[in-house]
C-alpha positions as CSV (number, residue, x, y, z in Angstrom):
1,X,-35.2,61.5,185.2
2,X,-38.8,60.1,185.4
3,X,-40.6,60.6,181.9
4,X,-44.8,60.7,182.4
5,X,-47.2,60.4,179.8
6,X,-50.5,61.1,180.4
7,X,-53.4,60.9,177.8
8,X,-57.2,60.5,177.5
9,X,-60.2,61.5,175.5
10,X,-61.0,64.7,175.9
11,X,-63.2,65.8,178.8
12,X,-61.7,63.1,180.7
13,X,-60.3,65.5,183.6
14,X,-56.8,64.6,182.3
15,X,-55.9,68.4,182.8
16,X,-57.6,68.8,186.2
17,X,-55.6,65.7,187.4
18,X,-52.2,67.0,185.9
19,X,-52.6,70.2,187.8
20,X,-53.1,68.1,191.0
21,X,-50.4,66.1,190.0
22,X,-48.1,68.9,189.8
23,X,-48.8,70.5,192.9
24,X,-48.3,67.5,194.9
25,X,-45.2,66.4,193.4
26,X,-42.5,69.5,193.8
27,X,-39.9,67.6,191.3
28,X,-42.2,67.0,188.3
29,X,-42.5,69.8,185.8
30,X,-45.1,70.2,183.2
31,X,-44.0,70.1,179.2
32,X,-45.6,72.7,177.4
33,X,-46.7,71.9,174.1
34,X,-47.1,73.8,171.2
35,X,-50.7,74.0,169.8
36,X,-52.6,75.7,166.5
37,X,-56.2,75.5,169.0
38,X,-57.0,78.7,170.2
39,X,-56.6,79.9,173.8
40,X,-59.6,78.9,176.3
41,X,-60.8,81.7,178.8
42,X,-58.2,82.0,181.4
43,X,-55.2,80.4,179.7
44,X,-51.9,82.0,179.6
45,X,-49.8,81.7,176.9
46,X,-46.4,79.7,178.2
47,X,-48.2,78.3,180.8
48,X,-50.9,76.0,179.3
49,X,-49.7,75.6,175.6
50,X,-47.5,78.0,173.4
51,X,-49.8,79.0,171.4
52,X,-49.2,79.3,167.3
53,X,-50.5,79.6,163.9
54,X,-50.4,76.8,161.9
55,X,-47.8,78.5,159.6
56,X,-45.7,79.0,162.4
57,X,-46.3,75.2,163.7
58,X,-45.7,73.5,160.0
59,X,-42.3,75.6,159.9
60,X,-41.3,74.3,163.3
61,X,-41.9,70.7,161.7
62,X,-39.9,71.2,159.0
63,X,-37.0,72.2,161.0
64,X,-37.2,68.7,163.2
65,X,-38.4,71.1,166.3
66,X,-40.8,68.7,168.0
67,X,-40.2,65.0,169.7
68,X,-43.8,64.3,168.9
69,X,-46.4,66.2,167.2
70,X,-49.9,65.0,165.9
71,X,-53.3,66.7,164.4
72,X,-55.8,66.6,167.1
73,X,-59.5,67.6,166.4
74,X,-58.5,70.0,163.7
75,X,-55.8,71.2,166.0
76,X,-52.0,70.6,165.6
77,X,-50.2,69.8,169.0
78,X,-46.3,69.1,169.6
79,X,-43.6,68.6,172.4
80,X,-40.5,70.3,171.3
81,X,-37.0,68.4,171.8
82,X,-35.7,71.7,173.9
83,X,-38.4,71.5,176.3
84,X,-37.2,67.4,177.4
85,X,-33.6,68.8,177.1
86,X,-34.1,71.9,179.5
87,X,-35.8,69.6,182.4
88,X,-33.3,66.8,181.9
89,X,-30.7,69.5,182.3
90,X,-32.5,70.7,185.5
91,X,-32.8,67.4,187.1
92,X,-36.4,66.8,187.4
93,X,-39.3,64.7,186.0
94,X,-41.4,65.9,183.1
95,X,-45.1,65.5,182.8
96,X,-46.6,65.2,178.9
97,X,-50.2,66.2,178.7
98,X,-51.0,64.9,175.2
99,X,-53.4,63.0,173.2
100,X,-52.8,59.3,172.0
101,X,-50.9,59.8,168.7
102,X,-48.8,61.8,170.6
103,X,-48.1,59.6,173.7
104,X,-47.3,56.7,171.2
105,X,-44.5,58.8,169.3
106,X,-43.4,59.9,172.8
107,X,-43.1,56.3,174.0
108,X,-41.1,55.0,171.0
109,X,-38.6,57.9,170.9
110,X,-38.2,57.6,175.0
111,X,-39.2,53.7,176.0
112,X,-38.2,54.3,179.5
113,X,-41.4,56.7,180.0
114,X,-44.2,55.8,182.0
115,X,-47.7,55.9,180.1
116,X,-51.1,56.2,181.7
117,X,-54.3,56.3,179.8
118,X,-57.1,58.0,181.9
119,X,-60.3,56.7,181.4
120,X,-63.9,58.1,182.0
121,X,-66.1,56.1,184.4
122,X,-68.5,56.0,181.4
123,X,-69.3,57.8,178.0
124,X,-72.4,59.2,178.8
125,X,-70.3,61.1,181.6
126,X,-67.7,61.8,178.9
127,X,-70.2,63.4,176.6
128,X,-71.7,65.5,180.2
129,X,-68.1,66.7,180.9
130,X,-67.8,68.1,177.7
131,X,-71.2,69.5,177.2
132,X,-70.8,71.1,180.7
133,X,-67.6,73.0,179.6
134,X,-70.1,75.1,177.2
135,X,-67.0,76.4,175.0
136,X,-67.5,73.8,172.3
137,X,-70.3,74.0,169.5
138,X,-72.2,70.7,168.6
139,X,-70.2,70.0,165.7
140,X,-66.7,70.0,168.2
141,X,-68.7,68.0,170.6
142,X,-69.9,65.5,168.4
143,X,-65.9,65.0,166.8
144,X,-64.4,64.8,170.3
145,X,-67.1,62.1,171.5
146,X,-66.2,60.0,168.1
147,X,-62.2,60.4,168.6
148,X,-62.9,59.3,172.7
149,X,-64.5,56.3,170.8
150,X,-61.4,55.7,168.5
151,X,-58.6,56.4,171.0
152,X,-60.1,54.0,173.5
153,X,-59.0,51.3,171.1
154,X,-55.4,52.2,171.8
155,X,-55.8,52.3,175.9
156,X,-54.3,48.5,176.3
157,X,-51.4,49.9,174.7
158,X,-50.4,52.3,177.6
159,X,-48.5,50.8,181.2
160,X,-51.4,51.6,183.4
161,X,-55.0,52.8,183.2
162,X,-56.5,54.9,185.7
163,X,-60.3,55.6,185.7
164,X,-61.1,59.2,186.5
165,X,-64.5,58.8,188.3
166,X,-63.3,60.2,191.8
167,X,-60.6,63.2,191.3
168,X,-59.1,62.7,194.6
169,X,-58.7,58.8,194.2
170,X,-57.7,59.0,190.5
171,X,-54.8,61.7,191.4
172,X,-53.3,59.7,194.1
173,X,-53.4,56.5,191.7
174,X,-51.5,58.7,189.3
175,X,-48.7,59.9,192.4
176,X,-48.7,56.1,193.5
177,X,-47.7,55.3,189.4
178,X,-45.0,58.2,189.2
179,X,-43.7,57.3,192.8
180,X,-43.1,53.3,191.5
181,X,-41.4,55.0,188.3
182,X,-39.1,57.0,190.4
183,X,-37.8,53.9,191.9
184,X,-37.0,52.1,188.8
185,X,-33.2,51.0,188.4
186,X,-33.6,53.3,185.3
187,X,-34.6,56.1,187.2
188,X,-32.2,55.8,189.9
189,X,-28.6,54.8,187.8
190,X,-27.1,58.3,188.7
191,X,-27.6,57.3,192.4
192,X,-25.9,53.9,191.3
193,X,-23.3,54.6,189.9
194,X,-22.3,57.2,192.5
195,X,-22.6,54.5,194.8
196,X,-20.5,52.3,192.9
197,X,-17.8,54.9,192.3
198,X,-17.2,54.8,196.2
199,X,-16.8,51.2,197.0
């Protein structure tokens, strides 16, 4: 099983890249996080996120339900332990589309996980993408840009850096990283054990 962690500043195109990766890799499943953020147009409960209010989220924190959780741009996000266990039991790989703090927590909990930080080609392009959404106020855009500058300071802690200047090339880079991760000894342990048992 490969645990594949993707993080990026808001507006970098991480969610678009995650969708392409999921479409191209049949073993890969998306870890659906919980969030207190309101759904954007077109988002569906249980597909992009599990949308809950702050009180529900905080109750789940108290229960120890999350492998990681963090507050980002005024909203809470978290990955449930049950989500990881369900995919492990099914024998698939799991993609985490998370922010920087969540990525660090997942990497601490699962050191064999592969982490990728997606970079924008420039900060000017990042700002253009954020404004182009048309779904957030000026205040929210300014907050997200400030957060992006902070997050870039953590980029070097990730295993891989992928620049999203061309979505096709960036998606190819992510697929190459995922495939390489699947060939690691840790990912092939069950196969190796079966082969040894027949010798």
